[in-house]
C-alpha positions as CSV (number, residue, x, y, z in Angstrom):
1,M,-20.4,57.8,74.8
2,T,-20.5,56.6,71.2
3,K,-21.3,53.0,70.2
4,P,-19.0,50.9,67.9
5,I,-19.9,50.3,64.3
6,K,-20.6,46.6,63.9
7,I,-20.3,44.2,61.1
8,E,-24.1,43.5,61.4
9,D,-24.9,47.1,60.8
10,L,-24.7,46.2,57.1
11,L,-28.1,44.7,57.5
12,K,-29.5,48.2,58.2
13,F,-28.0,49.9,55.1
14,R,-30.3,51.1,52.4
15,F,-28.9,51.2,48.9
16,L,-29.8,53.7,46.2
17,S,-29.7,53.0,42.5
18,N,-31.2,53.6,39.0
19,L,-31.9,57.3,39.3
20,S,-33.5,59.1,36.3
21,F,-35.6,62.2,35.5
22,N,-38.8,61.9,33.6
23,P,-38.6,63.5,30.0
24,S,-39.8,66.9,31.2
25,G,-37.5,66.9,34.3
26,T,-40.5,67.5,36.7
27,A,-40.0,64.3,38.6
28,Y,-37.2,61.8,39.3
29,A,-37.4,58.1,40.1
30,Y,-35.0,55.7,41.8
31,Q,-34.8,52.4,43.6
32,L,-34.1,51.8,47.2
33,A,-32.9,48.4,48.2
34,N,-33.3,47.0,51.7
35,V,-31.8,43.8,53.1
36,D,-34.4,41.0,53.2
37,K,-33.1,39.0,56.2
38,E,-35.5,36.1,55.7
39,K,-34.6,35.5,52.0
40,D,-31.0,36.6,52.6
41,N,-31.2,39.0,49.7
42,Y,-32.2,42.5,48.7
43,F,-35.6,43.9,48.0
44,N,-36.2,46.9,45.8
45,T,-38.8,49.6,46.3
46,V,-39.5,52.2,43.6
47,Y,-39.6,55.9,44.7
48,V,-40.7,58.9,42.7
49,N,-39.4,62.1,44.3
50,K,-39.9,61.2,48.0
51,K,-42.9,58.9,47.5
52,A,-42.6,55.2,47.7
53,Y,-44.5,52.8,45.4
54,V,-44.4,49.6,47.4
55,S,-44.9,46.4,45.4
56,A,-45.4,42.9,46.7
57,K,-42.7,41.9,44.3
58,D,-39.1,43.0,43.9
59,T,-39.3,45.8,41.3
60,T,-36.6,47.1,39.0
61,I,-36.9,50.4,37.0
62,I,-35.9,50.1,33.3
63,N,-36.8,53.6,32.1
64,W,-39.5,56.3,31.8
65,Y,-42.1,55.7,29.1
66,D,-43.5,59.2,29.5
67,D,-43.8,61.9,32.2
68,T,-46.1,59.8,34.4
69,N,-45.3,56.2,33.6
70,L,-42.3,54.1,34.5
71,I,-41.3,50.9,32.6
72,V,-40.5,48.3,35.3
73,T,-40.0,44.6,35.6
74,E,-40.6,42.4,38.6
75,K,-38.6,39.4,39.9
76,E,-40.4,36.1,39.3
77,K,-40.1,33.1,41.6
78,K,-39.6,30.7,38.7
79,E,-37.9,31.1,35.4
80,P,-40.8,32.3,33.1
81,L,-41.2,31.4,29.4
82,I,-42.5,34.8,28.7
83,N,-41.1,37.9,30.4
84,K,-43.5,40.6,31.4
85,Y,-42.8,44.3,31.4
86,Y,-45.1,46.8,33.2
87,L,-46.1,50.4,33.2
88,L,-46.2,51.8,36.7
89,N,-48.3,55.0,36.9
90,T,-46.6,57.4,39.2
91,R,-49.8,59.3,40.0
92,D,-51.9,56.5,41.4
93,G,-49.3,53.8,41.9
94,K,-51.2,51.3,39.7
95,R,-49.4,49.1,37.3
96,K,-50.5,47.3,34.1
97,I,-48.9,45.0,31.5
98,F,-47.0,47.0,28.9
99,F,-45.8,44.1,26.8
100,S,-44.5,40.5,27.0
101,T,-41.7,38.8,25.2
102,P,-39.5,35.7,25.4
103,L,-36.5,38.1,25.5
104,K,-34.8,39.0,28.8
105,V,-34.6,42.7,28.1
106,T,-31.8,44.6,29.8
107,S,-32.6,48.1,28.6
108,I,-35.4,50.0,26.8
109,E,-35.1,53.4,25.0
110,V,-38.3,55.2,24.0
111,I,-38.0,56.4,20.4
112,D,-41.7,57.5,20.2
113,K,-45.0,56.6,21.8
114,N,-45.3,53.5,19.6
115,T,-41.6,52.6,19.1
116,L,-39.1,51.2,21.6
117,L,-35.4,50.1,21.2
118,L,-34.8,47.0,23.2
119,S,-31.5,45.5,24.3
120,A,-31.4,41.8,25.3
121,Y,-29.1,38.8,25.7
122,I,-29.8,36.1,23.1
123,S,-28.0,33.0,21.9
124,V,-26.3,32.7,18.5
125,N,-27.9,29.2,18.4
126,L,-31.4,30.7,18.9
127,P,-31.3,33.9,16.9
128,D,-35.1,33.9,16.4
129,L,-36.1,33.1,19.9
130,Y,-38.0,36.4,20.1
131,K,-40.5,35.0,17.5
132,A,-41.1,31.7,19.3
133,D,-44.6,30.9,20.5
134,K,-45.4,29.2,23.8
135,K,-45.2,25.7,22.3
136,E,-41.8,26.3,20.8
137,L,-40.6,27.9,24.1
138,E,-41.7,24.8,26.0
139,K,-39.5,22.6,23.7
140,I,-36.5,25.0,24.2
141,K,-37.1,24.9,28.0
142,E,-37.2,21.1,28.0
143,K,-34.0,20.9,25.9
144,K,-32.2,23.3,28.4
145,K,-33.4,21.1,31.3
146,K,-31.8,18.0,29.7
147,E,-28.6,19.8,29.1
148,A,-28.4,21.6,32.4
149,D,-25.7,19.3,33.8
150,Y,-23.0,20.3,31.3
151,E,-21.7,23.2,29.3
152,V,-20.4,23.2,25.7
153,L,-17.6,25.8,25.3
154,D,-16.2,26.7,21.9
155,E,-15.4,30.4,22.0
156,I,-13.8,33.0,24.3
157,P,-14.8,34.6,26.5
158,Y,-17.0,31.6,27.5
159,W,-17.7,33.0,30.9
160,F,-17.9,36.4,32.5
161,N,-17.9,37.5,36.1
162,G,-21.5,38.1,37.3
163,S,-23.0,36.6,34.2
164,G,-21.9,33.0,34.4
165,F,-21.3,31.1,31.2
166,I,-21.8,33.3,28.2
167,N,-20.7,31.0,25.4
168,K,-22.6,32.0,22.2
169,L,-24.5,34.7,24.0
170,R,-24.7,38.2,22.4
171,T,-26.3,41.5,23.3
172,A,-28.7,42.1,20.5
173,L,-30.8,45.2,19.6
174,F,-34.5,45.0,18.6
175,I,-37.1,47.5,17.5
176,C,-40.4,47.0,19.3
177,E,-43.6,48.5,17.8
178,L,-46.5,48.5,20.3
179,K,-49.6,48.8,18.0
180,P,-49.8,46.5,16.3
181,F,-47.3,44.6,18.5
182,R,-44.2,43.5,16.6
183,I,-40.5,43.0,17.4
184,R,-37.8,42.9,14.7
185,R,-34.1,42.3,15.2
186,I,-31.7,45.0,13.9
187,T,-28.3,43.4,14.7
188,A,-26.7,40.3,13.2
189,P,-26.8,37.0,15.2
190,T,-23.1,37.0,15.9
191,L,-22.8,40.7,16.8
192,S,-22.8,42.0,20.4
193,A,-24.0,45.6,20.5
194,Y,-23.1,48.2,23.2
195,N,-23.6,51.9,23.9
196,A,-26.8,52.3,21.9
197,K,-28.0,55.9,21.5
198,V,-31.2,57.1,19.8
199,S,-31.2,60.4,17.9
200,E,-34.6,61.0,16.4
201,R,-35.1,58.2,13.9
202,T,-31.6,56.9,14.0
203,V,-29.9,54.4,16.4
204,Y,-26.2,54.5,16.8
205,F,-24.3,51.7,18.5
206,T,-20.9,50.1,18.9
207,G,-20.3,46.4,18.5
208,K,-18.1,43.3,18.2
209,D,-19.1,40.9,15.4
210,Y,-17.3,37.5,16.0
211,D,-17.4,33.8,15.9
212,R,-15.2,31.9,18.4
213,F,-13.0,34.8,19.6
214,A,-14.2,38.3,20.7
215,P,-12.1,41.0,19.1
216,K,-10.2,43.6,21.2
217,Y,-11.5,46.6,19.2
218,D,-15.0,47.9,18.5
219,R,-16.8,49.2,15.4
220,I,-19.5,51.8,15.1
221,Y,-22.9,51.2,13.4
222,K,-26.0,53.2,12.4
223,Y,-29.5,51.9,12.0
224,D,-32.1,54.0,10.1
225,L,-35.7,53.3,11.2
226,D,-37.2,54.7,8.0
227,T,-35.1,52.6,5.7
228,D,-34.7,49.6,8.0
229,K,-31.1,49.4,7.1
230,T,-27.9,49.1,9.2
231,E,-24.6,50.7,8.1
232,C,-21.1,50.4,9.5
233,L,-19.8,53.9,10.1
234,Y,-16.3,52.9,11.4
235,D,-14.8,49.6,10.4
236,K,-11.2,50.0,11.4
237,D,-10.0,47.5,14.1
238,D,-7.9,50.0,16.1
239,Q,-10.1,51.6,18.9
240,I,-11.4,50.4,22.3
241,I,-14.6,52.5,22.5
242,S,-16.1,53.2,26.0
243,A,-19.0,55.5,25.0
244,I,-20.7,57.4,22.2
245,Y,-23.1,60.3,22.3
246,C,-24.9,62.8,20.0
247,L,-24.5,66.5,20.5
248,N,-25.4,69.3,18.0
249,N,-25.9,66.8,15.2
250,D,-22.4,65.4,15.7
251,L,-21.5,61.9,16.8
252,Y,-18.9,62.0,19.6
253,V,-16.8,58.9,20.4
254,L,-14.8,58.3,23.6
255,A,-12.1,55.8,22.6
256,S,-8.5,54.8,22.9
257,D,-6.1,52.8,20.8
258,G,-4.2,51.6,23.8
259,R,-0.9,52.0,22.1
260,K,0.8,54.1,24.7
261,Y,-0.7,52.9,28.0
262,G,-2.4,49.7,27.2
263,L,-5.9,48.5,27.9
264,N,-6.4,50.9,30.8
265,E,-5.5,54.0,28.8
266,S,-8.0,56.9,29.2
267,S,-10.5,57.4,26.5
268,K,-10.0,60.4,24.3
269,F,-12.8,62.5,22.7
270,H,-13.3,62.1,18.9
271,I,-15.9,63.3,16.4
272,L,-16.9,60.8,13.7
273,K,-16.8,62.4,10.2
274,D,-16.9,60.5,6.9
275,K,-16.0,57.2,8.6
276,E,-12.9,58.7,10.2
277,L,-12.4,59.5,13.9
278,I,-11.0,63.0,14.5
279,E,-9.3,63.2,17.9
280,L,-10.0,66.3,20.0
281,P,-8.0,67.8,22.9
282,S,-9.0,65.7,25.9
283,P,-8.3,65.8,29.7
284,D,-5.9,63.1,31.0
285,R,-8.5,61.7,33.4
286,S,-10.9,58.8,33.7
287,L,-14.4,59.9,32.8
288,Y,-16.1,57.7,35.4
289,D,-16.2,57.0,39.2
290,A,-13.2,54.8,40.1
291,V,-13.6,55.0,43.9
292,A,-13.5,51.7,45.8
293,T,-16.4,51.3,48.2
294,D,-18.6,48.8,50.0
295,T,-21.7,50.9,50.5
296,I,-23.2,50.9,47.0
297,L,-25.4,48.2,45.5
298,G,-26.5,48.7,41.9
299,S,-25.6,51.6,39.6
300,G,-27.0,54.4,37.5
301,K,-26.0,57.0,34.9
302,G,-22.4,58.1,34.9
303,M,-22.7,60.2,31.7
304,V,-25.6,62.3,30.5
305,V,-26.3,64.5,27.5
306,K,-28.6,67.4,28.4
307,N,-29.0,71.1,27.7
308,G,-26.5,71.0,24.9
309,Y,-23.8,69.7,27.1
310,L,-22.2,66.4,28.1
311,Y,-22.1,65.8,31.9
312,T,-19.8,63.1,33.2
313,L,-18.3,61.9,36.4
314,V,-14.5,62.3,36.6
315,T,-12.0,60.6,39.0
316,E,-9.8,63.4,40.2
317,T,-6.8,62.6,42.5
318,D,-8.6,61.2,45.6
319,H,-12.3,62.1,45.0
320,V,-15.0,62.3,42.3
321,E,-16.1,65.4,40.4
322,L,-18.9,66.2,38.0
323,W,-17.8,68.0,34.8
324,Q,-19.8,69.8,32.1
325,F,-18.4,69.6,28.5
326,D,-19.5,71.7,25.6
327,S,-19.2,70.7,21.9
328,K,-15.6,71.9,21.8
329,I,-14.6,69.8,24.8
330,R,-14.2,72.9,27.0
331,Y,-15.3,71.9,30.5
332,K,-16.5,73.3,33.8
333,K,-16.1,71.6,37.1
334,L,-19.5,71.7,38.8
335,L,-19.1,69.8,42.0
336,K,-17.1,67.3,43.9
337,M,-17.4,64.8,46.8
338,P,-15.4,61.9,48.2
339,L,-17.8,59.6,46.4
340,I,-20.3,60.3,43.6
341,T,-21.7,57.1,42.0
342,F,-24.4,58.2,39.6
343,F,-26.6,61.2,38.6
344,D,-29.1,62.6,36.2
345,V,-29.7,66.1,34.8
346,S,-32.8,68.3,34.2
347,K,-33.1,71.8,32.8
348,D,-32.4,73.4,36.2
349,R,-30.7,70.9,38.5
350,I,-28.6,67.8,38.9
351,I,-29.5,65.0,41.3
352,F,-26.8,62.6,42.3
353,C,-25.9,59.9,44.8
354,G,-22.9,60.5,46.9
355,C,-21.4,60.4,50.4
356,D,-18.8,62.1,52.5
357,D,-16.4,60.8,55.2
358,V,-19.0,60.5,58.0
359,S,-22.2,59.4,56.3
360,L,-23.6,56.7,54.1
361,P,-24.8,57.4,50.5
362,E,-27.8,59.6,50.0
363,L,-29.3,61.6,47.1
364,Y,-28.2,65.3,46.7
365,E,-29.3,68.1,44.6
366,Y,-27.2,70.7,42.8
367,S,-28.9,73.8,41.5
368,F,-27.7,75.5,38.3
369,K,-29.1,78.8,39.5
370,D,-27.4,79.2,42.9
371,K,-24.6,76.6,42.5
372,K,-25.5,75.1,45.8
373,V,-25.7,71.5,47.0
374,K,-28.3,70.2,49.4
375,V,-29.2,66.7,50.7
376,L,-32.5,65.3,49.5
377,T,-32.8,62.0,51.4
378,S,-32.0,60.6,54.8
379,F,-32.5,56.9,54.4
380,N,-29.3,56.0,56.2
381,K,-29.2,58.7,58.8
382,G,-30.3,56.5,61.6
383,V,-27.8,53.8,60.9
384,L,-24.8,55.8,62.2
385,K,-26.6,57.7,64.9
386,D,-24.6,57.7,68.1
387,K,-21.9,55.5,66.4
388,Y,-18.2,56.1,66.4
389,V,-17.3,57.2,62.9
390,A,-13.5,57.7,62.5
391,R,-12.6,60.7,60.4
392,P,-9.8,60.1,57.9
393,E,-6.6,62.0,58.8
394,E,-4.5,62.7,55.8
395,I,-0.8,61.9,55.7
396,N,1.6,63.0,52.9
397,Y,4.7,61.0,52.1
398,T,7.4,60.6,49.4
399,S,8.2,57.4,47.6
400,E,10.4,56.8,44.5
401,G,10.4,60.5,43.8
402,L,6.6,60.8,44.0
403,N,4.6,63.0,46.4
404,L,1.8,60.7,47.6
405,N,-1.0,60.8,50.2
406,G,-2.9,58.4,52.3
407,W,-5.2,58.4,55.3
408,V,-5.3,57.0,58.8
409,L,-8.4,56.2,60.9
410,Y,-8.0,56.4,64.7
411,P,-9.3,53.5,66.8
412,K,-12.3,54.0,69.0
413,D,-11.6,55.4,72.5
414,Y,-8.1,56.3,71.4
415,D,-5.6,56.8,74.3
416,P,-2.2,58.1,73.2
417,K,-0.6,56.3,76.1
418,K,-1.6,52.9,74.8
419,K,-0.4,50.8,71.9
420,Y,-2.8,49.6,69.2
421,P,-2.8,47.1,66.3
422,A,-3.2,48.4,62.7
423,V,-4.6,47.3,59.4
424,L,-3.2,48.3,56.0
425,D,-6.0,48.0,53.4
426,I,-5.1,47.9,49.7
427,H,-7.6,48.7,46.9
428,G,-8.3,46.7,43.8
429,G,-7.9,47.7,40.2
430,P,-5.1,48.6,40.2
431,R,-6.7,51.6,38.3
432,A,-9.0,52.5,41.2
433,I,-8.7,54.9,44.2
434,Y,-9.5,55.2,47.8
435,S,-11.2,58.4,48.9
436,K,-12.3,59.8,52.3
437,G,-15.8,58.4,51.7
438,F,-17.3,56.2,54.4
439,F,-16.0,52.6,54.1
440,H,-17.8,50.1,56.2
441,E,-15.1,47.5,56.7
442,M,-12.5,50.1,57.7
443,Q,-14.9,51.7,60.2
444,V,-15.6,48.2,61.7
445,W,-11.9,47.7,62.4
446,A,-11.5,51.2,63.8
447,S,-14.4,50.5,66.2
448,Q,-12.7,47.3,67.2
449,G,-9.6,49.2,68.3
450,Y,-7.4,49.2,65.2
451,F,-5.7,52.0,63.4
452,V,-6.6,51.7,59.7
453,L,-4.3,52.9,56.9
454,F,-5.0,53.3,53.2
455,T,-3.4,55.1,50.3
456,N,-3.3,55.6,46.5
457,I,0.0,54.3,45.2
458,R,1.4,54.3,41.7
459,G,-1.0,52.5,39.5
460,S,-4.0,54.2,41.1
461,D,-6.4,56.3,39.1
462,G,-7.1,60.1,39.4
463,R,-3.6,61.4,38.3
464,G,-3.5,60.5,34.7
465,D,-2.3,57.7,32.4
466,E,1.4,57.9,33.2
467,F,0.8,57.6,36.9
468,A,-1.6,54.8,36.5
469,D,0.6,52.8,34.1
470,I,2.4,50.0,36.0
471,R,2.5,47.5,33.1
472,G,5.4,45.2,33.7
473,K,6.0,46.7,37.2
474,Y,3.5,44.7,39.3
475,G,5.2,44.0,42.7
476,D,7.9,46.6,42.0
477,I,7.2,50.3,42.4
478,D,3.7,49.6,43.9
479,Y,5.2,47.4,46.6
480,I,7.9,50.0,47.4
481,N,5.2,52.7,47.6
482,L,3.2,50.6,50.1
483,M,6.1,49.9,52.3
484,D,7.2,53.6,52.3
485,F,3.6,54.5,53.2
486,T,3.6,52.1,56.1
487,D,7.0,53.4,57.3
488,A,5.7,57.0,57.1
489,V,2.6,56.1,59.2
490,L,4.6,54.2,61.8
491,K,6.9,57.2,62.2
492,K,4.1,59.6,62.7
493,Y,1.7,57.5,64.7
494,R,3.8,56.1,67.5
495,A,0.8,54.5,69.2
496,I,0.8,51.8,66.6
497,D,2.4,48.5,67.7
498,K,4.8,47.5,65.0
499,T,4.5,43.9,66.0
500,K,0.8,43.9,65.4
501,L,0.5,45.1,61.8
502,C,-2.2,43.4,59.7
503,E,-2.8,43.7,56.0
504,T,-5.6,42.9,53.5
505,G,-6.7,43.6,50.0
506,G,-9.0,42.3,47.2
507,S,-8.4,41.7,43.5
508,Y,-5.3,43.7,42.7
509,G,-5.1,44.2,46.4
510,G,-5.2,40.5,46.8
511,F,-2.3,40.2,44.3
512,M,-0.4,42.6,46.5
513,T,-1.2,40.7,49.6
514,N,0.2,37.5,48.0
515,W,3.2,39.5,46.8
516,I,3.8,41.0,50.2
517,I,4.0,37.8,52.2
518,G,6.7,36.5,49.8
519,H,8.8,39.7,50.2
520,T,8.5,40.7,53.9
521,D,7.5,39.3,57.2
522,R,6.7,42.7,58.8
523,F,3.0,41.9,59.1
524,C,1.7,39.6,61.8
525,C,-1.1,38.3,59.6
526,T,-2.7,39.0,56.2
527,A,-6.0,38.4,54.5
528,S,-5.9,37.8,50.7
529,Q,-9.2,38.3,48.9
530,R,-10.2,37.3,45.3
531,S,-6.5,37.4,44.4
532,I,-4.0,36.6,41.7
533,A,-1.2,34.1,42.5
534,N,0.1,32.8,39.2
535,W,-0.1,34.9,36.0
536,T,0.8,31.8,33.9
537,G,-2.4,30.1,34.8
538,F,-4.5,33.2,35.3
539,T,-4.1,34.1,31.6
540,Y,-6.4,31.3,30.4
541,L,-8.6,31.0,33.4
542,S,-9.9,34.6,34.0
543,D,-12.7,36.0,31.9
544,I,-10.4,38.8,30.8
545,G,-7.1,37.0,31.2
546,Y,-6.2,36.5,27.6
547,N,-6.1,40.3,27.0
548,F,-5.5,41.6,30.5
549,C,-2.6,39.4,31.5
550,P,-0.2,40.1,28.6
551,D,-1.1,43.8,28.7
552,Q,-0.5,44.3,32.4
553,N,2.7,42.3,32.4
554,G,4.2,44.0,29.3
555,T,4.4,40.8,27.3
556,D,3.5,40.1,23.7
557,E,2.5,36.5,24.0
558,P,1.8,34.8,27.3
559,I,3.2,31.4,26.5
560,K,6.4,32.7,24.9
561,D,7.0,35.1,27.7
562,Y,6.4,32.5,30.4
563,D,9.5,33.6,32.4
564,K,8.4,37.2,32.7
565,L,4.9,36.1,33.9
566,W,6.4,33.8,36.4
567,D,8.8,36.6,37.7
568,H,5.7,38.7,38.5
569,S,3.7,35.8,40.1
570,P,3.5,35.8,43.9
571,L,3.5,32.0,43.9
572,K,7.2,32.1,42.7
573,Y,8.2,33.6,46.1
574,V,6.2,31.5,48.4
575,D,9.3,29.8,49.8
576,N,10.0,33.1,51.6
577,A,6.5,33.3,53.2
578,K,6.1,33.0,56.9
579,T,3.1,35.2,57.5
580,P,-0.2,33.6,58.7
581,T,-2.6,34.2,55.7
582,L,-6.3,33.9,55.3
583,F,-7.7,33.5,51.8
584,I,-11.2,34.6,50.8
585,H,-12.5,33.4,47.4
586,S,-15.8,32.7,45.6
587,D,-16.4,29.7,43.4
588,Q,-18.2,31.8,40.7
589,D,-15.5,34.5,40.6
590,Y,-14.5,34.3,37.0
591,R,-12.4,37.5,37.2
592,C,-9.9,36.1,39.7
593,P,-10.8,32.4,39.7
594,L,-10.8,30.2,42.8
595,P,-7.6,28.2,41.7
596,E,-5.6,31.4,42.3
597,G,-6.4,31.3,46.0
598,M,-6.1,27.5,46.2
599,Q,-2.6,27.6,44.8
600,M,-1.3,30.1,47.4
601,M,-3.2,28.4,50.3
602,Q,-1.8,24.9,49.4
603,A,1.7,26.2,48.9
604,L,1.7,27.8,52.3
605,A,0.2,24.8,54.0
606,H,2.7,22.6,52.3
607,R,5.4,24.8,53.9
608,N,3.8,24.6,57.3
609,V,2.7,28.3,57.3
610,E,-0.5,28.9,59.1
611,T,-3.3,29.4,56.6
612,R,-7.0,29.1,56.0
613,L,-9.1,29.3,52.8
614,V,-12.8,30.3,53.0
615,V,-14.8,29.6,49.8
616,F,-18.2,31.2,49.2
617,H,-20.5,29.1,47.0
618,G,-22.6,31.0,44.5
619,E,-20.7,34.3,44.8
620,N,-18.5,36.1,42.3
621,H,-15.9,38.8,42.3
622,E,-18.4,41.3,43.8
623,L,-18.9,39.3,47.1
624,S,-17.9,42.3,49.3
625,R,-20.1,44.7,47.4
626,S,-23.2,42.8,46.3
627,G,-23.0,39.3,47.8
628,K,-25.8,37.8,49.9
629,P,-26.0,39.7,53.1
630,S,-25.1,36.7,55.2
631,H,-22.1,36.0,53.0
632,R,-20.9,39.6,53.3
633,I,-21.2,39.4,57.1
634,R,-19.4,36.1,57.2
635,R,-16.6,37.4,54.9
636,L,-15.9,40.4,57.1
637,T,-16.3,38.3,60.3
638,E,-13.6,35.8,59.0
639,I,-11.2,38.7,58.2
640,T,-11.8,40.5,61.5
641,D,-11.5,37.3,63.6
642,W,-8.3,36.5,61.8
643,F,-6.9,39.9,62.7
644,N,-8.1,39.6,66.3
645,K,-6.6,36.1,66.6
646,H,-3.1,37.4,65.7
647,T,-3.2,40.7,67.5
648,K,-5.2,40.3,70.7
């Protein structure tokens, strides 16, 4: 007899991240995060191959320095004046100070044994912070302490989800020479740099140089270490650049002008020649993992240049693949799984993090020689031992002329003679997908006796730009697809009790939840998470609103097109709502800010519709994926209790 999967099983999950090979490819390092129940947080342990290097402090890998030494940083209890970076010797496990700096370094690239490229956040108001001595740093710290109770905002974006207030902050690049120790800045104080790549003695990067308003488009720059000069290689304001890479002495650029499909348009391959971008034939796919999941904490590499090829993750229909591109953008599909989140490549193999429909993420190895995949780790094997894991059963259906598919999870101890409640779960994005990969919250509901249904409707990723483009159609074709999917499931699975249908979704899925309750009362209850209720307000509240809102609603100017924004706002239709609705929001969610949930909740309460709002302090848009363990458990408990209350 199998045991049910429980909400609290989350505390036993072990989360992989930050995988990378050493320069020769003879060893690989990664982090393993465990839940620290006492501190209500996560604790990282560094692994090299299968050996753990346990530290008394929470350790984060930044990069390899050479074949035997990792550059790492350790979490400090107090905010330090000087940040320390260490070398962890992977042979004996000993660590030593590598260098110290006032900078909070986010990435380090090794140019040579004595030269590093550093990336760090730094304020426009303190452009020379990296030069400050301890006395100057004390003064800066005291000034910050005095000003801690207020924020001065004079540019946008002034906040960003997961980063807090970012007014006047920029991502700057620095060259660090180790002997004698010296750091010099190579980017302008007002420029934010991204996608930095080192090619011998040259650093290529993209950036936005601005004061008060961040531009939509990116430029491309080159820094020459020998001449100590920076040059702009592409200065046209017409491309949204997602990545750059060097291959066979050419600089490749993944970019889109967004003219046909807007901000979410897939990046196309280009070569930069004589300050012009030459577009190359490109697959109509997203070159990254777009799978929605709640079993990953942290990240890793999604694109790698090695062996004369570009390797990248690709979202394909309802799963993730890993493709190999040559210099002419011809590609091979090397492997696929329901979920692949990050990877790295050596001369003879690929190691990646992935999972299937009945297991939690682990590391796997793909051999170039025999083309076979084998599992390398078993950190999460015991978590699901003797537990009921529902296998997704695929269902195909037609909606608005489209052939679509979804999945159904059977409830634990299923008896075809009985009737069961069901949960429709809607993914965020909208340009994301559900796959068959193990999803904790869905498995919890299946273990509690629910059918669980989920699908990839129009607007989802994996089927190209045209399929993903629902600009100006939010609440239209996507809503019809969801209702047609629900009808198809009810027709096939007669054991589902039509009077006990529940529904939930987060982000875009939260928008759809808010939309659904204003357009149908077929669900006995709903749970709206980190949602959008009113586009007219969202535009100038969200960290991405001023670009995202007009783009996704097919408007030119938000204020002038007020009527169109209001027509696509769930709040407009709240008079029709009768469904008991739970709202889950976080007070530091700057992507879908708290007022969105507050508006819907108060509007329902004012109309005497049963409702409840749960606000999580100190959490952001990533609550369900990387929030404090106790908060993640409380969130899922609130939703599950709400469903149980209205079905059992």
